[in-house]
C-alpha positions in Angstrom: 14.1 -46.2 -32.1 11.4 -46.4 -29.4 11.5 -50.2 -29.4 14.2 -52.7 -29.8 14.3 -56.5 -29.5 16.8 -59.1 -30.6 15.8 -61.6 -33.3 17.6 -64.8 -34.2 16.5 -64.1 -37.8 18.4 -60.8 -37.8 21.6 -62.2 -36.4 22.2 -65.2 -38.7 23.3 -67.3 -35.6 22.8 -71.0 -35.3 19.7 -72.2 -33.5 19.7 -71.4 -29.8 19.4 -73.9 -26.9 16.0 -75.1 -25.9 13.8 -73.0 -23.6 14.7 -73.1 -19.9 13.0 -71.9 -16.9 14.3 -68.9 -14.9 15.2 -71.2 -12.0 17.3 -73.5 -14.3 19.2 -70.5 -15.7 19.4 -68.1 -12.7 18.6 -70.1 -9.6 16.7 -67.7 -7.4 18.8 -64.6 -7.9 16.8 -62.7 -10.6 16.1 -59.2 -9.5 14.0 -56.7 -11.5 14.1 -53.1 -10.4 14.1 -49.6 -11.9 17.5 -48.5 -13.1 19.3 -45.6 -11.4 22.3 -43.4 -12.0 24.5 -46.2 -10.6 23.5 -48.4 -13.6 24.9 -46.0 -16.3 27.8 -48.2 -17.3 25.9 -51.4 -17.3 23.0 -49.9 -19.3 25.4 -48.5 -21.9 27.1 -51.9 -22.2 23.8 -53.8 -22.7 22.6 -51.2 -25.3 25.8 -51.7 -27.3 25.3 -55.5 -27.1 21.7 -55.0 -28.3 23.0 -53.0 -31.3 25.7 -55.6 -32.1 23.2 -58.5 -31.7 20.4 -57.0 -33.8 21.3 -53.7 -35.5 18.0 -53.6 -37.4 16.0 -53.5 -34.2 17.7 -50.5 -32.6 17.6 -46.9 -34.0 21.1 -45.7 -32.9 24.2 -47.1 -34.5 26.9 -48.5 -32.2 29.0 -45.3 -32.8 26.0 -43.1 -31.8 25.3 -45.1 -28.7 29.0 -45.2 -27.7 29.3 -41.5 -27.9 26.5 -40.8 -25.4 27.9 -39.1 -22.4 27.2 -40.4 -18.8 24.8 -37.4 -18.3 22.9 -38.4 -21.5 22.6 -42.0 -20.4 21.5 -40.9 -16.9 18.8 -38.8 -18.4 17.5 -41.8 -20.4 17.3 -44.2 -17.5 16.6 -42.2 -14.4 13.1 -42.6 -13.2 10.9 -39.4 -13.6 7.2 -38.8 -13.7 7.2 -39.6 -17.4 9.7 -42.4 -17.8 11.1 -45.5 -16.1 13.6 -48.2 -17.3 13.5 -51.6 -15.5 16.5 -53.8 -15.5 16.7 -57.5 -14.9 19.8 -58.5 -12.9 21.4 -61.9 -12.3 23.2 -61.0 -9.1 24.9 -57.7 -10.0 25.0 -58.4 -13.8 22.4 -56.5 -15.9 21.0 -59.1 -18.3 17.8 -57.4 -19.6 16.2 -54.0 -19.9 12.9 -52.4 -20.9 11.7 -48.8 -20.8 8.4 -47.0 -20.7 8.1 -43.3 -21.6 5.2 -41.0 -22.0 4.5 -37.3 -22.8 3.9 -34.9 -20.0 1.1 -33.1 -22.0 -2.3 -33.8 -20.4 -4.1 -34.8 -23.5 -1.7 -37.6 -24.4 -0.5 -38.5 -20.9 -2.8 -41.6 -21.0 -0.5 -43.4 -23.3 3.1 -44.5 -23.1 5.7 -46.1 -25.3 7.5 -49.4 -24.6 11.1 -49.1 -25.8 14.5 -50.6 -25.5 13.4 -54.2 -24.7 16.5 -56.5 -24.8 17.6 -59.6 -23.0 21.2 -60.8 -23.1 21.5 -63.8 -25.5 22.8 -66.1 -22.7 19.6 -65.6 -20.8 16.9 -65.7 -23.5 14.0 -68.2 -23.5 13.5 -68.0 -19.8 10.7 -65.5 -19.6 12.8 -62.5 -18.6 11.3 -60.1 -21.2 7.8 -61.1 -20.0 8.9 -60.5 -16.4 10.2 -57.0 -17.3 7.0 -56.2 -19.1 5.0 -57.3 -16.1 6.8 -54.8 -13.9 6.3 -52.1 -16.5 2.6 -52.9 -16.8 2.2 -52.6 -13.0 4.0 -49.3 -13.0 1.9 -48.1 -15.9 -1.4 -49.0 -14.1 -0.1 -47.3 -11.0 0.6 -44.0 -12.8 -2.6 -43.6 -14.8 -1.4 -44.9 -18.1 -4.3 -46.4 -20.0 -2.5 -47.8 -23.1 1.0 -48.8 -24.1 2.3 -48.5 -27.7 5.4 -50.0 -29.3 7.2 -50.4 -32.6 8.8 -53.6 -33.7 10.8 -54.6 -36.8 8.1 -56.1 -39.0 10.5 -59.1 -39.8 11.0 -59.9 -36.1 8.5 -62.7 -35.8 9.7 -63.8 -32.3 9.2 -60.3 -30.8 5.8 -59.9 -32.4 4.6 -63.3 -31.1 5.7 -62.3 -27.6 3.8 -59.0 -27.7 0.7 -60.6 -29.1 0.8 -63.2 -26.3 0.8 -60.3 -23.9 -2.3 -58.8 -25.5 -0.8 -56.3 -27.9 -2.6 -55.7 -31.2 -1.2 -54.4 -34.5 -2.6 -51.1 -35.7 -0.3 -50.1 -38.6 2.8 -50.6 -40.6 5.4 -47.9 -41.2 7.2 -48.6 -44.4 10.9 -48.0 -44.6 11.0 -46.9 -41.0 14.7 -47.7 -40.6 17.6 -48.0 -43.0 20.5 -50.2 -41.9 23.4 -50.0 -44.3 21.6 -50.0 -47.7 18.6 -52.0 -46.6 15.2 -50.6 -45.4 13.1 -52.2 -42.7 9.4 -51.7 -42.0 8.1 -51.3 -38.4 4.9 -52.7 -37.1 3.0 -50.5 -34.6 1.2 -52.3 -31.8 -0.8 -51.2 -28.8 -2.2 -52.6 -25.6 -5.2 -51.2 -23.8 -5.0 -51.4 -20.0 -8.4 -50.0 -18.9 -10.6 -52.9 -20.1 
């Protein structure tokens, strides 16, 4: 899947605590930076947590993600001219991730895909996903990307609301985009134009 986000609706958990500010949760130690080869283990762990937390929001299964080699993970997170993954850290602990990937072909290099957005459940409701996106947006603008696309589980109202609040608009629905167990899920396609 090109995009993943956790949803309370998907996990059948009790209601979460009220919203908090970053300073209440983290103090002043939130760091957002591009991931590197040194972050392979932490990235793999947070991806497995994302799958456990919300399997209908992430394309690979836990087994598929767990079987990725360190070289495969490194290739997914290391910054290149066509991709970057930002991580949010509380001290040295990776608590959130979001990636941006685009094609190298000239005629489609103006657009990129937002993928892998996930914030650890203990740190949600503090604006971390929005902070990660702000860094990705700044990176996109600095590299000539003119629009960002994403896919989101059509039932994930919280994620859709977040993206709409950041200016994303829906442009289509892919029926039965994912099958988790015996159940199909639709994905909503959204985009954000950056050159207006």
